[in-house]
C-alpha positions in Angstrom: 38.1 1.1 -48.0 40.5 -1.5 -46.5 43.1 -0.6 -49.1 42.8 3.1 -48.1 43.1 2.1 -44.5 46.3 0.2 -45.2 47.8 3.2 -47.1 47.1 5.5 -44.1 48.5 2.9 -41.7 51.8 2.7 -43.7 52.2 6.5 -43.4 52.5 6.3 -39.6 56.2 5.4 -39.4 57.2 8.1 -41.8 55.0 10.7 -40.1 56.6 9.8 -36.7 60.1 10.1 -38.2 59.3 13.5 -39.7 58.0 14.8 -36.3 61.0 13.6 -34.4 63.4 15.1 -37.0 61.6 18.4 -37.0 62.0 18.7 -33.2 65.7 18.0 -33.3 67.0 20.2 -36.1 68.3 22.8 -33.7 69.4 20.3 -31.0 72.7 18.5 -30.5 73.3 14.9 -29.4 74.0 14.5 -25.7 75.1 10.9 -26.0 77.2 8.9 -28.4 76.0 6.0 -30.5 77.2 3.5 -27.8 74.4 4.9 -25.6 71.8 4.1 -28.3 72.3 0.4 -28.1 69.7 -2.0 -29.4 70.4 -5.6 -28.8 69.0 -8.1 -31.3 67.5 -10.2 -28.5 66.2 -7.9 -25.8 65.9 -4.4 -27.4 67.1 -0.9 -26.5 69.1 -0.7 -23.3 71.4 1.7 -21.4 74.7 0.4 -20.1 75.3 0.7 -16.4 78.3 2.9 -17.0 76.4 5.4 -19.2 74.6 8.5 -17.7 70.8 8.5 -18.1 70.2 11.7 -20.0 67.0 12.7 -21.8 67.2 11.8 -25.5 66.9 14.5 -28.1 64.4 14.1 -31.0 67.3 13.1 -33.3 68.5 10.4 -30.9 65.0 9.1 -30.5 64.7 8.8 -34.3 68.0 6.9 -34.5 66.8 4.6 -31.7 63.4 4.1 -33.4 65.1 3.2 -36.7 67.4 0.7 -35.1 64.5 -0.9 -33.1 62.2 -1.1 -36.0 64.2 -1.6 -39.2 67.9 -2.1 -38.9 68.3 -4.6 -36.0 67.5 -8.2 -36.8 65.6 -8.6 -33.5 62.2 -7.4 -34.8 62.4 -9.8 -37.8 63.2 -12.7 -35.5 60.3 -11.6 -33.3 58.1 -11.6 -36.3 59.1 -15.1 -37.4 58.6 -16.5 -33.9 55.2 -15.0 -33.4 54.1 -15.9 -36.9 55.2 -19.5 -36.2 53.1 -19.5 -33.0 50.1 -18.2 -35.0 50.7 -20.9 -37.6 50.7 -23.6 -35.0 47.5 -22.3 -33.5 46.0 -21.6 -36.9 45.2 -18.1 -35.8 43.3 -16.6 -37.5 41.7 -19.7 -39.0 40.7 -17.9 -42.2 44.3 -17.9 -43.4 44.6 -21.7 -43.2 47.6 -23.9 -42.3 49.3 -23.9 -45.7 52.7 -22.1 -46.3 50.9 -19.1 -47.7 49.1 -18.8 -44.4 52.4 -18.5 -42.6 53.5 -15.7 -44.9 50.3 -13.8 -44.4 50.7 -14.1 -40.6 54.4 -13.0 -40.9 53.4 -10.0 -42.9 50.6 -9.2 -40.5 52.9 -9.5 -37.5 55.6 -7.4 -39.1 53.2 -4.6 -39.9 51.7 -4.8 -36.4 55.2 -4.5 -34.7 56.2 -1.7 -37.0 53.1 0.2 -36.1 53.5 -0.6 -32.4 57.1 0.7 -32.4 56.0 3.8 -34.2 53.1 4.7 -31.9 55.3 3.9 -28.8 58.2 6.0 -30.0 55.9 8.9 -30.9 54.1 8.7 -27.6 57.3 8.6 -25.6 58.7 11.5 -27.5 55.6 13.6 -26.8 55.6 12.7 -23.1 59.4 12.9 -22.8 59.6 9.4 -21.4 62.6 7.2 -21.4 62.4 4.5 -24.1 65.4 2.4 -23.1 65.8 -0.2 -20.4 68.4 0.7 -17.8 70.0 -2.1 -15.9 69.4 -2.1 -12.1 72.0 -0.5 -9.9 71.0 -3.0 -7.2 72.4 -6.5 -6.5 70.8 -9.9 -5.9 68.9 -12.1 -8.3 65.4 -11.4 -6.9 65.9 -7.6 -6.6 67.1 -7.4 -10.2 64.4 -9.7 -11.4 61.7 -7.5 -9.7 63.3 -4.4 -11.2 63.3 -5.9 -14.7 59.6 -6.9 -14.3 58.6 -3.5 -12.9 60.4 -1.5 -15.7 58.0 -3.1 -18.2 55.2 -1.1 -16.5 56.9 2.1 -15.5 59.6 4.3 -17.0 61.4 7.6 -16.2 59.9 10.9 -17.2 61.8 13.7 -18.8 63.5 14.6 -15.5 65.1 11.2 -15.5 64.3 11.1 -11.7 60.7 9.9 -11.4 58.9 6.8 -12.6 55.7 7.1 -14.6 53.3 4.5 -16.0 54.3 3.1 -19.4 51.3 4.9 -21.1 52.8 5.0 -24.6 54.0 1.4 -24.5 50.6 -0.1 -23.8 48.5 2.5 -25.7 50.8 1.8 -28.7 50.4 -2.0 -28.3 46.6 -1.7 -28.0 46.3 0.6 -31.1 48.5 -1.5 -33.2 46.5 -4.6 -32.2 43.3 -3.0 -33.2 44.6 -1.8 -36.6 46.0 -5.3 -37.2 42.6 -6.7 -36.6 41.2 -4.7 -39.5 43.1 -6.6 -42.2 42.5 -10.0 -40.7 39.5 -12.2 -41.8 36.0 -10.9 -40.9 34.2 -11.1 -37.6 37.3 -10.1 -35.5 36.7 -8.4 -32.2 38.9 -5.4 -32.6 38.9 -4.5 -28.9 39.9 -8.1 -28.0 42.7 -7.8 -30.6 44.0 -4.7 -28.8 43.8 -6.2 -25.3 45.5 -9.3 -26.6 48.4 -7.1 -27.9 48.7 -5.4 -24.5 48.9 -8.8 -22.7 51.5 -10.0 -25.2 53.5 -6.8 -24.5 53.3 -7.4 -20.8 54.6 -11.0 -21.0 57.1 -10.4 -23.8 58.4 -7.2 -22.3 59.1 -8.7 -18.8 61.0 -11.5 -20.5 63.0 -9.1 -22.7 63.9 -6.9 -19.7 65.0 -10.0 -17.7 67.3 -11.0 -20.5 68.6 -7.4 -20.7 69.3 -7.4 -17.0 71.1 -10.8 -16.8 72.5 -11.5 -20.3 75.8 -9.6 -19.8 76.4 -11.6 -16.6 75.6 -14.9 -18.4 77.9 -14.0 -21.3 80.8 -13.2 -18.9 80.3 -16.5 -17.1 80.4 -18.4 -20.4 83.5 -16.5 -21.5 85.3 -17.4 -18.3 84.5 -21.0 -18.6 85.6 -21.0 -22.2 89.0 -19.4 -21.4 89.5 -21.7 -18.4 89.1 -24.8 -20.5 
């Protein structure tokens, strides 16, 4: 039964890709590849100079592939979270030996792939914006507040109004529950889902903050390097 569950779970990313592609066969890209940026550290973002247009299904599929498979960020995220699980011996049934780390890494990778798949599919169905757009405001605290808020709200298909990040947290919860099914017995699946949502809240705020300020920090470092 567990093996059958795993087989169904692994079909989710391919099903999501098919649905996005099917919607976009008659559409044309409104944006070039530079506007489908995925940074290895803080994820998908929209440059300040780029217009915020609603993504087509084909563009969403490209963005999903970059976020989930072709950008090293998700693999770094997997290794870091698996290392934290190893240090905390979570779940205890996998032990503290090296093979326990590899189990945790495989589990985290599968969970993150599932989460990205559910989130991308949900945002596509709702027409919600999946990218982080840097604040047009100025000032450290205003920009910090915007970065934090954007982890909980996003633009709808009109690109004018904010809506709750339903797909983001529903996807995190669902992926957390599914990941609990292949962990050692006696796991509280609901608790696994809520834990994944909390992790998304904390990690997402941090990623948005980096996405907001990283370009400024890089410019400062480059100036210092050229002035020396």
